[in-house]
Residue frames relative to the residue before (quaternion, step in Angstrom):
aa qw qx qy qz dx dy dz
X 1.0000 0.0000 0.0000 0.0000 0.00 0.00 0.00
X 0.5078 -0.6549 0.4696 0.3044 3.57 -1.11 0.69
X 0.3609 -0.7100 0.5523 0.2462 3.61 -0.72 1.01
X 0.0406 -0.8305 0.5516 -0.0663 3.49 -0.72 1.14
X 0.2818 -0.7007 0.6236 0.2018 3.47 -1.44 0.28
X 0.2389 -0.7432 0.6150 0.1111 3.61 -0.99 0.89
X 0.0087 -0.8255 0.5613 -0.0595 3.59 -0.53 1.17
X 0.2229 -0.7645 0.5890 0.1374 3.59 -0.62 1.11
X 0.7951 0.1793 -0.1654 0.5552 3.62 -1.06 0.80
X 0.3669 0.7933 -0.4288 0.2284 3.54 1.00 0.67
X 0.5013 0.6995 -0.4132 0.2978 3.59 1.11 0.32
X 0.7981 0.1050 -0.0658 0.5896 3.61 1.23 -0.45
X 0.8259 0.3403 -0.1535 0.4224 3.52 -1.29 -0.05
X 0.8294 -0.1176 0.1059 0.5357 3.55 -1.01 -0.82
X 0.6375 0.5618 -0.3378 0.4048 3.62 0.93 -0.87
X 0.6780 0.4764 -0.2725 0.4889 3.56 0.94 -0.94
X 0.6247 0.5373 -0.3267 0.4630 3.59 1.06 -0.81
X 0.6455 0.5023 -0.3284 0.4725 3.57 1.01 -0.77
X 0.6441 0.5150 -0.3315 0.4583 3.58 0.98 -0.78
X 0.6327 0.5398 -0.3107 0.4602 3.53 1.04 -0.81
X 0.6633 0.5362 -0.3002 0.4272 3.52 0.93 -1.03
X 0.6823 0.4477 -0.2985 0.4950 3.63 0.99 -0.77
X 0.6182 0.5392 -0.3487 0.4533 3.60 1.05 -0.63
X 0.6214 0.5450 -0.3446 0.4451 3.58 1.02 -0.66
X 0.6783 0.4584 -0.2560 0.5140 3.55 1.28 -0.47
X 0.5929 -0.6180 0.3386 0.3897 3.53 1.35 0.23
X 0.4622 0.6767 -0.4501 0.3547 3.61 1.23 0.29
X 0.4703 -0.5974 0.5668 0.3174 3.56 -1.18 0.65
X 0.2089 -0.8016 0.5549 0.0766 3.54 -1.09 0.68
X 0.1206 -0.7473 0.6519 0.0443 3.52 -1.06 0.97
X 0.0991 -0.8071 0.5820 -0.0084 3.52 -0.76 1.13
X 0.0330 -0.7786 0.6235 0.0634 3.60 -0.95 0.78
X 0.0237 0.7489 -0.6618 0.0267 3.46 -1.34 0.57
X 0.5752 -0.5604 0.4545 0.3854 3.58 -1.22 0.37
X 0.7005 0.3682 -0.2453 0.5600 3.57 1.26 -0.38
X 0.3252 -0.7974 0.4724 0.1875 3.60 -0.23 1.25
X 0.5736 0.5816 -0.3672 0.4448 3.62 1.14 -0.70
X 0.7055 0.4567 -0.2676 0.4712 3.55 0.80 -1.03
X 0.5979 0.5522 -0.3683 0.4494 3.65 1.05 -0.69
X 0.6884 0.4840 -0.2787 0.4628 3.55 0.85 -1.04
X 0.6308 0.5337 -0.3310 0.4558 3.61 1.01 -0.78
X 0.6748 0.4966 -0.2879 0.4638 3.59 0.93 -0.96
X 0.6234 0.5287 -0.3370 0.4672 3.60 1.10 -0.73
X 0.6517 0.5231 -0.3183 0.4476 3.59 0.97 -0.87
X 0.5873 0.5733 -0.3328 0.4642 3.59 1.14 -0.80
X 0.6644 0.5162 -0.2898 0.4563 3.53 0.92 -1.00
X 0.6690 0.4813 -0.3058 0.4768 3.60 0.89 -1.01
X 0.6766 0.5059 -0.3098 0.4362 3.64 0.84 -0.92
X 0.7012 0.4786 -0.2649 0.4572 3.63 1.03 -0.80
X 0.8481 0.1994 -0.0466 0.4886 3.57 0.90 -0.94
X 0.4644 -0.7430 0.3967 0.2737 3.54 1.31 0.12
X 0.5125 0.6257 -0.4269 0.4043 3.56 1.22 0.42
X 0.5772 -0.5459 0.4670 0.3883 3.51 -1.32 0.28
X 0.0831 0.7754 -0.6183 0.0977 3.61 -0.89 0.95
X 0.0102 0.7868 -0.6166 0.0257 3.50 -1.08 0.76
X 0.2285 -0.7856 0.5645 0.1091 3.57 -1.03 0.84
X 0.1006 -0.7887 0.6063 0.0174 3.60 -1.11 0.81
X 0.4145 -0.6566 0.5751 0.2575 3.46 -1.28 0.67
X 0.1125 0.8060 -0.5696 0.1150 3.56 -0.83 1.00
X 0.0703 -0.7825 0.6186 0.0074 3.56 -0.68 1.17
X 0.6422 -0.5212 0.4094 0.3850 3.53 -1.38 0.18
X 0.7965 0.3648 -0.2579 0.4075 3.49 -1.40 0.14
X 0.6550 0.5061 -0.2839 0.4839 3.56 1.23 0.34
X 0.0754 -0.8263 0.5569 0.0380 3.66 0.36 1.12
X 0.6149 0.5536 -0.3663 0.4259 3.65 0.94 -0.60
X 0.6152 0.5146 -0.3323 0.4962 3.59 1.13 -0.68
X 0.6170 0.5213 -0.3572 0.4690 3.62 0.95 -0.72
X 0.6731 0.4954 -0.3137 0.4506 3.57 0.85 -0.88
X 0.6294 0.5558 -0.3215 0.4377 3.57 1.06 -0.87
X 0.6398 0.5343 -0.3020 0.4625 3.53 1.04 -0.93
X 0.7001 0.4509 -0.2946 0.4687 3.60 0.66 -1.00
X 0.6005 0.5472 -0.3599 0.4587 3.66 1.08 -0.59
X 0.6726 0.4885 -0.2851 0.4772 3.54 1.02 -0.88
X 0.5961 0.5463 -0.3515 0.4720 3.56 1.08 -0.65
X 0.6117 0.5449 -0.3427 0.4599 3.55 1.03 -0.89
X 0.6807 0.5180 -0.2819 0.4346 3.61 0.87 -1.06
X 0.6916 0.4516 -0.2815 0.4884 3.55 1.14 -0.56
X 0.5486 -0.6733 0.3697 0.3300 3.55 1.29 0.37
X 0.5177 0.6424 -0.4008 0.3984 3.58 1.16 0.56
X 0.1169 -0.7332 0.6599 0.1151 3.59 -1.14 0.67
X 0.3105 -0.7421 0.5709 0.1643 3.54 -0.77 1.12
X 0.1251 -0.8188 0.5583 0.0457 3.59 0.08 1.29
X 0.7598 0.2121 -0.1343 0.5997 3.55 1.22 -0.46
X 0.0438 -0.7536 0.6544 0.0443 3.63 -0.99 0.77
X 0.1130 -0.7935 0.5976 0.0217 3.55 -0.84 1.08
X 0.1972 -0.8095 0.5492 0.0647 3.53 -0.51 1.24
X 0.0301 0.8545 -0.5119 0.0828 3.50 0.16 1.38
X 0.6208 0.5601 -0.3623 0.4119 3.57 1.06 -0.75
X 0.0338 0.8071 -0.5853 0.0691 3.57 -1.17 0.74
X 0.3867 -0.5957 0.6273 0.3194 3.56 -1.32 0.35
X 0.3479 -0.7803 0.4894 0.1750 3.57 -0.62 1.14
X 0.4437 -0.7378 0.4329 0.2674 3.58 1.19 -0.09
X 0.3692 0.7663 -0.4647 0.2461 3.56 1.22 0.55
X 0.3666 -0.6797 0.5323 0.3468 3.47 1.22 -0.60
X 0.7877 -0.3354 0.2396 0.4579 3.55 -1.19 -0.63
X 0.7916 0.1918 -0.0957 0.5721 3.59 1.21 -0.45
X 0.3941 -0.7524 0.4690 0.2420 3.58 -0.39 1.17
X 0.6262 0.5515 -0.3464 0.4287 3.61 1.13 -0.56
X 0.7162 0.4398 -0.2206 0.4948 3.52 1.25 -0.54
X 0.2593 -0.7747 0.5263 0.2358 3.48 0.96 -0.97
X 0.6154 -0.5271 0.4234 0.4052 3.57 -1.15 -0.74
X 0.1980 -0.8026 0.5471 0.1317 3.65 0.21 1.16
X 0.5944 -0.6386 0.3702 0.3191 3.50 -0.93 1.03
X 0.7565 0.4091 -0.2210 0.4599 3.64 0.83 -0.85
X 0.7237 0.4272 -0.2341 0.4888 3.58 1.29 -0.23
X 0.5834 0.6051 -0.4004 0.3650 3.64 0.99 -0.52
X 0.3927 -0.7025 0.5308 0.2657 3.53 -0.95 0.87
X 0.6306 -0.5344 0.4205 0.3739 3.50 -1.36 0.51
X 0.6106 0.5700 -0.3424 0.4302 3.54 1.08 -0.72
X 0.6689 0.5073 -0.2798 0.4658 3.52 0.92 -0.97
X 0.6482 0.5148 -0.3065 0.4700 3.49 0.95 -0.97
X 0.7030 0.4782 -0.2846 0.4429 3.61 0.82 -0.96
X 0.5874 0.5832 -0.3814 0.4114 3.60 1.07 -0.61
X 0.6123 0.5495 -0.3586 0.4411 3.59 1.01 -0.74
X 0.6764 0.4638 -0.2968 0.4891 3.64 0.93 -0.87
X 0.6222 0.5399 -0.3641 0.4345 3.63 0.97 -0.74
X 0.6999 0.4717 -0.2740 0.4610 3.55 0.95 -0.85
X 0.7870 0.3866 -0.2014 0.4366 3.53 0.67 -1.10
X 0.7555 0.3183 -0.2099 0.5328 3.57 1.15 -0.35
X 0.7394 0.4110 -0.2610 0.4649 3.66 0.47 -1.06
X 0.6443 0.5228 -0.3054 0.4672 3.62 0.92 -0.87
X 0.6565 0.5005 -0.3021 0.4766 3.55 0.90 -0.98
X 0.6262 0.5524 -0.3332 0.4378 3.62 0.98 -0.81
X 0.6243 0.5378 -0.3239 0.4649 3.56 1.01 -0.97
X 0.7096 0.4780 -0.2695 0.4420 3.58 0.77 -0.95
X 0.6380 0.5189 -0.3158 0.4733 3.56 1.00 -0.94
X 0.6488 0.5299 -0.3466 0.4220 3.63 0.80 -0.85
X 0.6803 0.4626 -0.3150 0.4731 3.59 0.82 -0.86
X 0.6360 0.4952 -0.3490 0.4779 3.64 0.96 -0.67
X 0.6734 0.5077 -0.3086 0.4399 3.58 0.84 -0.94
X 0.5637 0.5648 -0.4173 0.4348 3.69 1.00 -0.52
X 0.6963 0.4375 -0.2754 0.4979 3.64 0.90 -0.82
X 0.6438 0.5327 -0.3270 0.4414 3.58 0.94 -0.77
X 0.5838 0.5718 -0.3362 0.4682 3.60 1.15 -0.70
X 0.6640 0.5081 -0.3154 0.4488 3.57 0.89 -0.91
X 0.7300 0.4211 -0.2210 0.4909 3.56 1.09 -0.87
X 0.3387 -0.7663 0.4705 0.2769 3.55 1.39 -0.22
X 0.7146 0.3245 -0.2487 0.5675 3.56 1.08 0.77
X 0.3344 0.7304 -0.5648 0.1890 3.51 -1.19 0.75
X 0.1856 -0.7679 0.6049 0.0999 3.56 -1.27 0.42
X 0.1572 -0.7446 0.6459 0.0609 3.53 -0.97 1.04
X 0.0394 -0.8009 0.5970 -0.0240 3.50 -0.87 0.99
X 0.1424 -0.7933 0.5894 0.0550 3.60 -0.45 1.15
X 0.2291 -0.7065 0.6422 0.1897 3.54 -1.12 0.75
X 0.0567 -0.8149 0.5767 0.0077 3.52 -0.33 1.23
X 0.4378 -0.6790 0.5077 0.2992 3.64 -0.81 -0.93
X 0.5298 -0.6179 0.4738 0.3364 3.57 -1.10 0.59
X 0.5592 0.6051 -0.3871 0.4140 3.61 1.23 -0.26
X 0.4689 0.6391 -0.4556 0.4051 3.57 1.31 0.05
X 0.7474 0.3259 -0.1758 0.5516 3.59 1.24 -0.55
X 0.7714 0.2229 -0.1204 0.5838 3.62 1.12 -0.64
X 0.2526 -0.8257 0.4868 0.1319 3.61 0.09 1.35
X 0.1961 -0.7437 0.6242 0.1372 3.55 -1.30 0.42
X 0.6702 -0.5670 0.3075 0.3672 3.60 -1.03 0.59
X 0.8748 0.0721 -0.0744 0.4732 3.52 -1.17 0.79
X 0.6126 0.5088 -0.3726 0.4766 3.54 1.05 0.82
X 0.1504 0.8532 -0.4928 0.0809 3.56 1.16 0.66
X 0.6384 0.5412 -0.3291 0.4373 3.58 0.98 -0.83
X 0.6630 0.5265 -0.2807 0.4521 3.48 0.99 -1.01
X 0.6585 0.5210 -0.2880 0.4603 3.54 0.88 -1.07
X 0.6980 0.4936 -0.2638 0.4467 3.52 0.80 -1.13
X 0.6775 0.4916 -0.3133 0.4485 3.62 0.97 -0.81
X 0.6132 0.5325 -0.3393 0.4747 3.51 1.14 -0.60
X 0.6257 0.5084 -0.3388 0.4850 3.57 1.04 -0.67
X 0.6143 0.5612 -0.3153 0.4564 3.48 1.16 -0.70
X 0.6216 0.5396 -0.3219 0.4677 3.54 1.07 -0.86
X 0.6439 0.5255 -0.3257 0.4508 3.62 0.90 -0.94
X 0.6813 0.4743 -0.2846 0.4794 3.61 0.93 -0.88
X 0.6274 0.5400 -0.3204 0.4605 3.59 1.01 -0.86
X 0.6446 0.5317 -0.3329 0.4370 3.56 0.95 -0.80
X 0.6422 0.5178 -0.3080 0.4738 3.49 1.03 -0.90
X 0.6397 0.5225 -0.3211 0.4634 3.56 0.97 -0.77
X 0.6297 0.5286 -0.3090 0.4781 3.53 1.03 -0.89
X 0.6369 0.5416 -0.3405 0.4301 3.58 0.96 -0.86
X 0.6669 0.4899 -0.2851 0.4837 3.57 1.10 -0.69
X 0.7155 0.4721 -0.2579 0.4458 3.51 0.80 -1.04
X 0.8048 0.3431 -0.1470 0.4615 3.58 0.96 -0.83
X 0.4479 0.7340 -0.4245 0.2836 3.52 1.31 -0.19
X 0.6299 0.5568 -0.3315 0.4282 3.55 1.12 -0.79
X 0.6747 0.4525 -0.2880 0.5071 3.63 1.26 -0.28
X 0.5612 -0.6250 0.3743 0.3929 3.61 1.24 0.12
X 0.5147 0.6233 -0.4120 0.4206 3.47 1.31 0.44
X 0.2150 -0.7767 0.5868 0.0786 3.55 -0.88 1.11
X 0.0954 -0.7820 0.6133 0.0574 3.61 -1.17 0.57
X 0.1174 0.8041 -0.5712 0.1152 3.56 -0.67 1.11
X 0.3317 -0.7529 0.5471 0.1544 3.62 -1.25 0.29
X 0.1968 -0.6885 0.6854 0.1317 3.50 -1.29 0.74
X 0.1472 -0.7760 0.6123 0.0351 3.55 -0.96 1.05
X 0.1284 -0.7961 0.5880 0.0637 3.57 -0.18 1.24
X 0.2944 -0.6538 0.6384 0.2797 3.52 -1.40 0.18
X 0.8129 -0.2080 0.1664 0.5180 3.51 -0.92 -0.78
X 0.1799 -0.7982 0.5734 0.0420 3.52 -0.84 1.04
X 0.5077 -0.6451 0.4812 0.3074 3.62 -1.14 0.68
X 0.0438 0.7982 -0.5937 0.0915 3.54 0.30 1.27
X 0.6582 -0.4682 0.3907 0.4414 3.53 -1.24 0.07
X 0.6291 0.5455 -0.3220 0.4506 3.56 1.03 -0.80
X 0.6538 0.4999 -0.3097 0.4762 3.53 1.02 -0.89
X 0.6317 0.5406 -0.3299 0.4471 3.63 0.91 -0.88
X 0.6919 0.5022 -0.2683 0.4439 3.58 0.93 -1.01
X 0.5575 0.6112 -0.3850 0.4092 3.57 1.19 -0.43
X 0.1524 -0.8277 0.5214 0.1408 3.60 1.14 -0.60
X 0.8497 -0.1202 0.0667 0.5090 3.60 -0.78 -0.84
X 0.5977 0.5518 -0.3774 0.4426 3.64 1.26 0.05
X 0.3731 0.7283 -0.4948 0.2923 3.58 1.28 0.14
X 0.3984 -0.7267 0.5206 0.2051 3.49 -0.98 1.02
X 0.7951 0.1143 -0.0314 0.5947 3.54 0.91 -0.87
X 0.1060 0.7561 -0.6357 0.1138 3.55 -0.94 1.04
X 0.7938 -0.3323 0.2441 0.4471 3.53 -1.36 -0.15
X 0.6010 0.6100 -0.3620 0.3683 3.56 1.08 -0.60
X 0.6947 0.4694 -0.2476 0.4855 3.55 1.30 -0.54
X 0.6833 0.4991 -0.3122 0.4319 3.63 1.07 -0.37
X 0.5996 -0.5831 0.4207 0.3514 3.63 -1.08 0.57
X 0.7229 0.4146 -0.2712 0.4816 3.58 1.00 -0.78
X 0.4980 -0.7002 0.3992 0.3198 3.59 1.23 -0.11
X 0.7491 0.2641 -0.2187 0.5667 3.57 1.12 0.55
X 0.3185 -0.6820 0.6101 0.2476 3.60 -1.31 0.26
X 0.7183 -0.5247 0.2960 0.3481 3.56 -1.32 0.17
X 0.2989 -0.6602 0.6496 0.2297 3.46 -1.29 0.56
X 0.6689 -0.4798 0.3689 0.4316 3.60 -1.23 0.25
X 0.6498 0.5303 -0.3324 0.4312 3.58 1.03 -0.84
X 0.5754 0.5756 -0.4055 0.4162 3.64 1.04 -0.52
X 0.6751 0.4719 -0.2938 0.4850 3.58 0.95 -0.90
X 0.6332 0.5347 -0.3282 0.4533 3.63 0.97 -0.82
X 0.6534 0.5287 -0.3091 0.4450 3.58 0.92 -0.80
X 0.6421 0.4958 -0.3030 0.5000 3.57 1.03 -0.78
X 0.6548 0.5135 -0.3198 0.4531 3.58 0.93 -0.87
X 0.6342 0.5200 -0.3366 0.4626 3.58 1.05 -0.84
X 0.6528 0.5075 -0.3460 0.4433 3.65 0.83 -0.89
X 0.7220 0.4185 -0.2745 0.4777 3.67 0.81 -0.88
X 0.7275 0.4434 -0.2644 0.4518 3.58 1.05 -0.46
X 0.6669 0.4800 -0.2771 0.4980 3.49 1.34 0.03
X 0.6623 -0.4922 0.3723 0.4249 3.59 -1.31 0.03
X 0.4756 0.6650 -0.4521 0.3567 3.61 1.26 -0.04
X 0.7450 0.2970 -0.1739 0.5713 3.57 1.27 -0.37
X 0.1754 0.8679 -0.4584 0.0765 3.63 1.16 0.57
X 0.7455 0.3444 -0.2369 0.5191 3.60 1.20 -0.31
X 0.5477 0.5892 -0.3859 0.4517 3.53 1.32 0.48
X 0.2463 0.7435 -0.5996 0.1646 3.64 -0.76 1.03
X 0.7825 0.2728 -0.2514 0.5001 3.52 -1.10 0.74
X 0.5587 0.6376 -0.3470 0.4011 3.51 1.26 0.49
X 0.2663 -0.7528 0.5814 0.1563 3.62 -1.26 0.23
X 0.1133 -0.7464 0.6494 0.0916 3.55 -1.13 0.71
X 0.2325 -0.7727 0.5795 0.1143 3.54 -0.75 1.14
X 0.0435 -0.8077 0.5878 -0.0120 3.57 -0.74 1.04
X 0.3928 0.7382 -0.4501 0.3134 3.56 0.33 1.24
X 0.5970 -0.6127 0.3626 0.3697 3.61 1.13 0.62
X 0.6413 -0.5199 0.3166 0.4671 3.61 1.27 0.38
X 0.3601 0.7676 -0.4877 0.2081 3.61 1.10 0.07
X 0.7454 0.4010 -0.2231 0.4836 3.61 0.89 -0.79
X 0.5534 0.6168 -0.3927 0.3989 3.56 1.27 -0.08
X 0.7044 0.5013 -0.2435 0.4396 3.52 1.21 -0.71
X 0.5142 -0.6128 0.4856 0.3525 3.59 -1.18 0.51
X 0.7536 -0.1096 0.0830 0.6428 3.56 1.08 -0.78
X 0.5748 -0.6050 0.4119 0.3659 3.59 -1.21 0.46
X 0.5707 -0.6180 0.4144 0.3474 3.60 -0.97 0.77
X 0.5270 0.6476 -0.3941 0.3842 3.58 1.17 -0.58
X 0.5920 0.5771 -0.3655 0.4277 3.65 1.16 -0.59
X 0.6293 0.5247 -0.3493 0.4546 3.59 1.05 -0.70
X 0.6380 0.5115 -0.3229 0.4766 3.62 1.02 -0.76
X 0.6510 0.4965 -0.3256 0.4729 3.60 0.88 -0.82
X 0.6385 0.5304 -0.3223 0.4551 3.56 0.97 -0.88
X 0.6590 0.4996 -0.3183 0.4636 3.61 0.86 -0.87
X 0.6648 0.5045 -0.3174 0.4503 3.61 0.98 -0.81
X 0.6287 0.5499 -0.3263 0.4426 3.59 1.17 -0.78
X 0.7922 0.3237 -0.1542 0.4938 3.48 0.95 -0.89
């Protein structure tokens, strides 16, 4: 069977970079997106660029039967998803990314949807992948979480809490699935150079001026961490986390504050 990686939200950004990273290593690639057309287009790009088998599927939340259908089709294509990367997420912005989800205004339905996507949906996918991994006595689960699980940001309580839940769920999976040769780990990115971040220009809240290393993450930084945790390079690592944020969460406060303080006084 073809060793494959299963990447959710794999059409753009970190998700596509993860798909590319595994394709460079000769892995077949399965990409999902809520937009099936985009998923298929991204898979074709992977095949054209790296010559590996790739297939895209449309997949939305709340549909376990669709998850089962997809994994059955993957089986029919002679692929074994030895690695599953859970990259897709509800960002918890609410209706306006500039506002987020204010504590006193967010509806319970909006709040709950973030957890349904980031936790329940991921559980559905992992279970179908783990059924196959158990048969092969080998597998790697890689969650793309966030450093906001430990360092909260304003008006994003659902997002921050759900990412903390992912970290805990990964550890629980490491215990429950380790006996079957299945590992579970987490990548925690900080701010990434997304198109939205670039377009913010001088309105960017976090950039290299605030990190100890003087930069924030490229998509490839996240992809490299996902490859490490999803490959045999980390064969004895499970229940662990890798923070990829330029040291942002390691500091008590950014050094830039010292400079601003000196200028003030």
